[in-house]
C-alpha positions in Angstrom: 47.3 -44.2 21.1 43.9 -43.8 19.4 41.0 -44.2 21.8 38.3 -46.6 20.5 35.7 -45.5 22.9 34.4 -42.0 23.6 33.3 -41.2 27.2 30.7 -38.5 27.5 30.6 -36.8 31.0 28.1 -34.5 32.6 29.9 -31.2 33.4 27.4 -30.6 36.2 28.2 -33.8 38.1 31.4 -35.1 36.3 29.5 -38.4 36.1 29.6 -40.6 33.0 26.6 -40.0 30.7 27.4 -42.7 28.3 30.0 -44.3 26.0 30.1 -44.7 22.2 32.5 -46.4 19.7 35.0 -44.0 18.2 35.8 -44.0 14.5 39.4 -44.9 13.8 40.8 -42.1 11.6 42.1 -44.5 9.1 38.4 -45.6 8.3 37.3 -42.1 7.5 38.3 -42.3 3.8 36.4 -45.4 3.3 33.3 -43.9 5.0 33.5 -40.9 2.6 33.6 -43.4 -0.3 30.5 -45.1 1.0 28.8 -41.7 1.3 29.6 -41.0 -2.3 27.8 -44.1 -3.4 25.0 -43.0 -1.2 25.1 -39.6 -3.0 24.5 -41.2 -6.3 21.3 -42.8 -5.0 20.1 -39.9 -2.8 20.3 -37.3 -5.6 18.0 -39.4 -7.7 15.2 -38.8 -5.3 12.9 -36.1 -6.4 13.0 -32.8 -4.6 9.5 -33.5 -3.4 10.7 -36.9 -2.0 13.5 -35.4 -0.1 11.3 -32.7 1.3 8.8 -35.3 2.4 11.6 -37.2 4.3 12.7 -34.1 6.0 9.1 -33.4 7.1 9.1 -36.8 8.7 12.3 -36.0 10.5 10.7 -32.8 11.8 7.8 -34.8 13.2 10.3 -37.3 14.8 12.1 -34.4 16.4 8.8 -33.2 18.0 8.1 -36.7 19.3 11.6 -37.1 20.7 12.1 -33.5 21.9 12.2 -34.1 25.6 14.7 -37.0 25.2 17.0 -35.0 22.9 16.7 -31.9 25.2 17.7 -33.8 28.2 20.7 -35.3 26.3 21.8 -31.8 25.4 21.7 -30.8 29.1 23.4 -33.9 30.3 26.2 -33.7 27.8 27.1 -30.0 28.0 25.3 -28.7 31.0 23.0 -25.9 29.6 19.7 -25.6 31.5 17.0 -27.9 30.3 14.7 -24.9 29.6 17.3 -23.6 27.1 17.9 -27.0 25.5 14.1 -27.4 25.0 12.9 -23.9 24.3 15.9 -22.7 22.3 17.6 -25.6 20.6 14.8 -28.1 20.1 12.2 -25.4 19.1 14.6 -23.7 16.7 15.6 -27.1 15.3 12.0 -28.1 14.6 11.4 -24.7 12.9 14.6 -25.0 10.9 13.7 -28.4 9.3 10.2 -27.2 8.6 11.5 -23.9 7.1 13.6 -25.7 4.5 11.3 -28.6 3.8 8.3 -26.3 3.0 10.4 -24.0 0.7 12.2 -26.7 -1.3 10.5 -25.6 -4.5 11.0 -21.9 -3.9 14.8 -22.4 -3.2 15.7 -25.2 -5.6 13.5 -25.2 -8.6 14.9 -23.8 -11.8 14.6 -20.0 -12.1 14.1 -18.1 -15.3 16.6 -15.4 -16.0 15.1 -12.8 -18.3 17.7 -11.3 -20.7 17.3 -7.6 -21.5 19.8 -7.2 -24.3 18.3 -7.3 -27.8 21.1 -9.6 -29.0 19.9 -12.3 -26.6 16.2 -11.5 -25.8 14.9 -14.7 -27.7 17.0 -17.1 -25.8 16.0 -19.3 -22.9 18.1 -18.6 -19.8 17.8 -20.1 -16.3 19.5 -21.1 -13.1 19.6 -24.7 -12.3 20.7 -26.1 -8.9 23.0 -29.1 -8.8 24.0 -31.0 -5.5 27.7 -30.8 -5.0 28.4 -34.4 -3.7 29.6 -35.3 -0.2 29.4 -32.6 2.5 31.8 -32.9 5.5 30.1 -31.2 8.4 32.1 -30.7 11.7 30.2 -29.2 14.6 31.0 -28.1 18.2 29.5 -29.0 21.5 27.9 -25.6 22.6 24.8 -25.9 20.4 24.9 -29.7 19.8 21.5 -29.9 18.0 20.9 -26.6 16.2 24.3 -26.0 14.7 24.4 -29.5 13.1 20.8 -29.2 11.7 21.8 -25.9 10.1 24.2 -27.9 7.8 22.7 -31.3 7.6 19.2 -30.2 6.7 19.9 -27.9 3.6 22.7 -30.4 2.6 20.2 -33.4 2.4 17.4 -31.3 0.9 19.5 -30.3 -2.0 20.5 -33.9 -2.8 23.9 -34.2 -1.2 25.3 -36.9 1.0 26.6 -36.0 4.5 29.5 -37.2 6.6 28.8 -35.7 10.0 31.3 -35.4 12.9 29.8 -34.2 16.1 31.9 -32.9 18.9 33.6 -35.4 21.0 32.0 -33.7 23.9 28.5 -34.2 22.6 28.6 -37.7 20.8 25.4 -38.9 22.2 23.4 -36.0 20.8 25.2 -36.5 17.6 23.9 -40.1 17.5 20.4 -39.0 18.2 20.6 -36.6 15.2 21.8 -39.4 12.9 19.1 -41.7 14.1 16.5 -39.0 13.5 17.2 -38.7 9.8 17.8 -42.5 9.2 14.4 -43.3 10.9 12.8 -40.6 8.7 14.0 -42.4 5.5 17.4 -41.0 4.6 19.4 -43.9 3.1 22.2 -44.9 5.5 25.0 -44.5 3.0 23.9 -40.9 2.3 24.2 -39.9 5.9 27.2 -41.1 7.7 28.3 -40.3 11.2 32.0 -40.4 12.4 32.8 -40.1 16.1 36.1 -38.9 17.7 38.4 -36.0 18.5 40.5 -33.7 16.4 42.2 -36.5 14.7 39.0 -37.9 13.2 38.1 -34.4 12.2 41.4 -34.0 10.5 41.0 -37.2 8.6 37.7 -35.9 7.3 39.3 -32.6 6.2 41.9 -34.5 4.4 39.4 -36.9 2.7 38.0 -36.1 -0.7 34.7 -34.6 0.4 33.4 -32.0 -2.0 32.9 -29.3 0.6 33.6 -28.7 4.3 31.3 -27.0 6.8 33.0 -26.2 10.1 31.8 -24.4 13.3 34.2 -23.9 16.1 37.2 -21.9 17.1 39.1 -19.5 14.8 42.4 -21.4 15.5 41.0 -24.7 14.2 39.1 -23.0 11.4 42.4 -21.4 10.2 44.0 -24.9 10.2 41.1 -26.3 8.2 41.2 -23.5 5.7 44.9 -24.1 5.1 44.3 -27.9 4.7 41.4 -27.4 2.3 43.3 -24.9 0.3 46.0 -27.5 -0.4 43.3 -29.9 -1.9 41.2 -27.0 -3.3 38.2 -28.2 -1.3 35.7 -25.4 -0.7 34.9 -24.6 2.9 32.4 -22.7 5.0 33.7 -21.6 8.3 31.6 -20.2 11.1 34.2 -19.3 13.8 34.7 -17.1 16.9 32.9 -14.0 17.9 32.9 -11.2 20.5 29.7 -9.4 20.5 29.9 -5.7 21.2 26.8 -4.2 22.8 26.3 -0.5 22.5 24.0 1.0 25.2 22.7 4.5 24.5 21.7 6.9 27.2 18.0 6.8 26.3 17.3 3.2 27.0 14.9 1.7 29.4 17.6 0.6 31.9 15.7 -2.2 33.6 14.7 -3.9 30.3 18.1 -3.3 28.7 20.1 -4.8 31.6 17.8 -7.9 31.6 18.4 -8.3 27.9 22.2 -7.9 28.2 22.3 -10.4 31.1 20.4 -12.9 29.1 22.6 -12.2 26.0 25.8 -12.5 28.0 25.0 -15.4 30.3 22.6 -17.8 28.6 24.3 -21.2 27.9 26.9 -19.9 30.4 28.1 -17.4 27.9 29.3 -20.3 25.7 27.9 -18.9 22.5 29.8 -17.4 19.6 27.4 -14.6 19.6 27.2 -14.0 23.3 27.5 -10.4 24.5 31.0 -10.0 25.9 31.9 -6.4 25.5 29.3 -3.8 26.7 29.9 -0.2 25.8 27.7 2.2 27.9 27.1 5.9 27.4 28.9 7.7 30.2 25.7 9.6 31.3 24.3 6.3 32.6 27.3 4.2 33.4 26.9 4.2 37.2 23.2 3.4 37.0 23.9 0.7 34.5 26.5 -1.0 36.6 24.3 -0.9 39.7 21.4 -2.4 37.7 23.3 -5.1 35.9 25.3 -6.3 39.0 22.0 -6.6 40.9 20.5 -8.7 38.2 23.7 -11.0 37.8 23.7 -11.6 41.5 20.2 -13.1 41.3 21.2 -15.6 38.6 20.8 -19.2 39.9 23.8 -21.4 39.1 23.3 -25.1 39.2 22.6 -28.4 37.5 20.9 -27.9 34.2 18.3 -30.6 34.9 17.0 -28.5 37.8 14.1 -26.4 36.4 15.1 -23.5 38.6 18.5 -23.2 37.2 19.5 -20.2 35.2 23.0 -20.9 34.5 24.6 -24.4 34.2 28.3 -25.2 34.3 31.1 -24.6 31.8 31.4 -27.5 29.5 34.8 -28.7 30.6 37.7 -28.2 33.0 39.6 -26.5 30.1 36.8 -23.9 29.7 36.8 -23.2 33.4 40.6 -22.7 33.5 40.5 -20.4 30.6 37.9 -18.1 32.2 40.0 -18.0 35.4 43.1 -17.1 33.4 41.3 -14.3 31.5 40.1 -12.7 34.8 43.5 -13.0 36.3 44.9 -11.1 33.3 42.2 -8.5 33.5 42.9 -7.9 37.2 46.6 -7.4 36.5 45.6 -4.6 34.1 43.5 -2.8 36.7 40.1 -4.1 35.7 37.6 -4.0 38.6 35.5 -7.1 39.3 32.1 -5.9 40.1 30.6 -9.3 40.9 31.7 -12.9 40.6 35.2 -13.7 39.3 35.8 -17.0 40.9 35.1 -20.7 40.4 32.5 -22.3 42.5 34.4 -25.0 44.5 31.9 -26.2 47.0 30.3 -28.7 44.6 31.3 -31.1 41.8 31.2 -29.8 38.3 32.8 -27.0 36.3 30.8 -24.1 37.8 31.9 -20.5 37.6 30.4 -17.4 39.1 28.6 -15.0 36.7 31.0 -12.1 36.4 30.8 -8.5 35.5 34.1 -6.6 34.9 34.5 -2.8 34.6 37.3 -0.9 32.8 37.6 2.8 32.3 38.9 2.1 28.7 39.0 -0.8 26.3 41.6 -3.4 26.9 43.3 -5.3 24.1 43.7 -8.4 26.2 39.9 -8.8 26.4 39.4 -7.7 22.8 41.6 -10.1 20.9 40.2 -13.5 22.2 36.8 -14.9 22.4 35.8 -15.0 26.2 33.2 -17.8 25.8 32.1 -18.0 29.4 29.9 -16.3 32.1 31.8 -13.0 31.8 31.1 -9.5 30.4 33.2 -6.4 30.3 31.7 -3.0 30.7 33.3 0.1 29.3 32.0 3.6 29.1 31.8 5.8 25.9 31.3 9.5 25.3 29.4 9.6 21.9 28.2 7.2 19.2 31.3 7.6 17.1 33.5 6.5 20.0 31.2 3.6 20.7 31.4 2.4 17.1 35.2 2.7 17.2 35.4 0.7 20.4 33.0 -1.9 19.1 34.9 -2.4 15.8 38.2 -2.8 17.6 38.3 -6.5 17.5 39.6 -9.3 15.4 36.1 -10.8 15.2 33.2 -9.6 13.2 30.4 -12.1 13.9 27.6 -10.2 15.7 26.9 -6.9 17.5 23.9 -5.5 19.5 22.6 -2.0 19.9 20.3 -0.8 22.6 18.2 2.4 22.2 14.6 3.6 22.1 15.5 5.7 19.0 15.0 3.4 16.0 16.8 5.8 13.5 19.7 6.1 15.7 19.9 2.3 16.4 19.8 1.5 12.7 22.5 4.0 11.8 24.8 2.6 14.5 24.0 -0.9 13.3 24.9 -0.2 9.8 28.4 0.9 11.0 29.2 -2.2 12.8 31.9 -4.4 11.3 30.0 -7.7 11.8 27.9 -10.2 9.9 24.8 -9.5 11.8 23.4 -6.9 14.2 20.4 -7.0 16.5 18.8 -3.8 18.0 17.3 -4.4 21.4 17.9 -8.0 21.5 20.7 -10.5 21.1 21.6 -14.1 20.3 18.3 -15.2 18.9 19.1 -14.1 15.3 20.7 -17.6 15.1 17.3 -19.1 15.7 15.7 -17.0 12.9 16.2 -19.5 10.1 15.6 -16.9 7.4 18.5 -14.8 8.8 21.5 -15.9 6.7 24.5 -16.0 9.1 28.1 -15.0 8.2 31.1 -13.6 9.8 33.7 -11.2 8.7 37.3 -10.7 9.8 38.3 -13.8 11.8 34.8 -14.9 12.4 34.0 -16.7 9.2 33.8 -17.5 5.6 30.5 -18.3 3.8 26.9 -18.5 5.0 24.7 -20.7 7.1 21.0 -20.6 7.5 18.4 -18.9 5.2 18.5 -19.1 1.4 22.2 -18.1 1.3 23.0 -21.1 3.6 21.3 -23.4 1.2 23.1 -21.8 -1.8 26.4 -23.0 -0.1 25.2 -26.6 -0.7 24.7 -26.4 -4.5 26.4 -25.6 -7.8 24.4 -22.7 -9.0 24.5 -23.5 -12.7 23.6 -21.0 -15.4 22.1 -22.5 -18.6 21.5 -20.6 -21.8 19.8 -22.0 -24.9 19.9 -20.2 -28.3 17.0 -21.4 -30.6 18.9 -20.1 -33.7 21.0 -23.2 -34.1 21.3 -22.7 -37.9 22.4 -19.2 -37.9 25.9 -17.9 -37.1 26.0 -15.1 -34.6 27.2 -11.7 -35.7 30.2 -11.6 -33.3 31.7 -14.9 -34.4 34.6 -15.2 -36.8 35.7 -13.8 -39.2 36.4 -10.4 -37.7 36.5 -7.3 -39.9 36.3 -3.5 -39.9 32.8 -3.8 -41.0 31.9 -5.8 -37.8 33.6 -3.0 -35.7 31.5 -0.3 -37.6 28.3 -2.3 -37.1 28.9 -2.9 -33.4 29.8 0.7 -32.9 26.6 1.8 -34.4 24.7 -0.9 -32.4 26.1 0.2 -29.1 25.1 3.9 -29.9 21.6 2.8 -30.9 21.0 0.6 -27.9 22.6 2.6 -25.1 23.1 6.3 -25.9 20.9 8.7 -23.9 21.1 11.2 -26.8 17.9 10.6 -29.0 19.5 12.3 -32.0 22.6 10.2 -31.8 20.4 7.1 -31.7 18.4 8.2 -34.7 21.3 9.0 -37.0 22.9 5.5 -36.7 19.7 3.7 -37.6 20.7 3.5 -41.4 24.0 2.0 -40.4 22.5 -0.5 -38.1 20.0 -1.6 -40.7 22.8 -1.8 -43.4 24.9 -4.1 -41.2 21.8 -6.1 -40.1 20.9 -6.7 -43.8 24.5 -7.7 -44.5 24.4 -10.1 -41.6 21.2 -11.8 -42.9 22.7 -12.0 -46.5 25.8 -13.6 -45.0 23.9 -16.3 -43.2 21.6 -16.9 -46.2 24.6 -17.3 -48.6 26.2 -19.7 -46.0 23.1 -21.6 -45.7 22.7 -22.1 -49.5 26.3 -23.4 -49.6 25.6 -26.0 -47.0 
């Protein structure tokens, strides 16, 4: 039976945060139709007008920042400090980044032509909006991930049908209100609310492109569905960040960075550090340092300003982490700290956990952990570390930790991942310029940066030939003379041998004169 009401619960207290009307799946097709009508209106706004509306949305987000950050924390549990300082700040920056660069990204661009055959032509790139964008987003970054799709889609003149996670519907509504209050026409920005059935209805509708962020399993299903209808799709899916820790690091700073990279948002990031490969020379000191830091993390309600780690977002997430640790224990993995649910309070809390294994374990490499859990493994040399790190079905992000810039960048360039950070983690997603993509099972297409905006448009090449009354040399009718002339022309234009270029000049001139005569005769006949 289809639920007509979505209940949003606080994972810290299990109390009801609010309710919202769910969208019946059967209505999704009609909503997409309305969005298409909105698209025809919205695309007629000038680029400057659309950018101006987005700038208004940016200012509204600043004004409503505390309210929105609180709702992020209430709906999915992440500490308010993170909700405000990471999601809201990065969201404000993202809107401004695109709005201020609208001309640079979307104005027509000249394409100079180097070939003498075409040098007089006008040639340029023109950007066309695609139509209706279907944007499906998860609960773990319930503000920033949606903005990464919605903002460039609207800026480039598309309409949007937005489906937020059923675990963060109230943040989704606040995002919807933000853009409508800024001046986006309601038909051009639609919101649908519900579970996977509503998302499936959107995938099966006639949107022009789909943007999905979420699990690899669901992404694969969406890719299959979209292939049937030939609907283009951008998929940002799972990850399993591999951190390579060299023996030359500042141990205290590195451990602090890895603890933050592995445990912020309770580890519920697709780019969280999950697998930590540490040089064997410092493995004991590293374990001692990181365990000490993890034990000091304060777990609690995200609305408490002293909380470092909030709860997992759902009972299902908590059960998943418990099962992963049980599997690891059966394989002989040592639990250095943590490893258990916190049962003396309400909510889906789990102890921050550090595991240690003497060698890589497939059971922890082939799935996204997505919780307050890291696995530490020693390595002997850089080549072995790279092999370990790349032994994964995922290829979203990786991190390298070293004082040696050259070494760090050399290792980074061998990582099989869409992005790599040296001496930091996670925050590349908050760098709006940093185009984000995944390889392997981590994704298809781009979000953020100029490449992310390119996913929203048809990049149209236009070429104008001013010689509209002259037939081009390579048109019909073909002849042996044409072959001789083209052969001489290729030699003259491209040969590196100066003598060979000089000796074909008479042949080139002869055929050029014949070409002019042919067009002159043809013109007189007309």
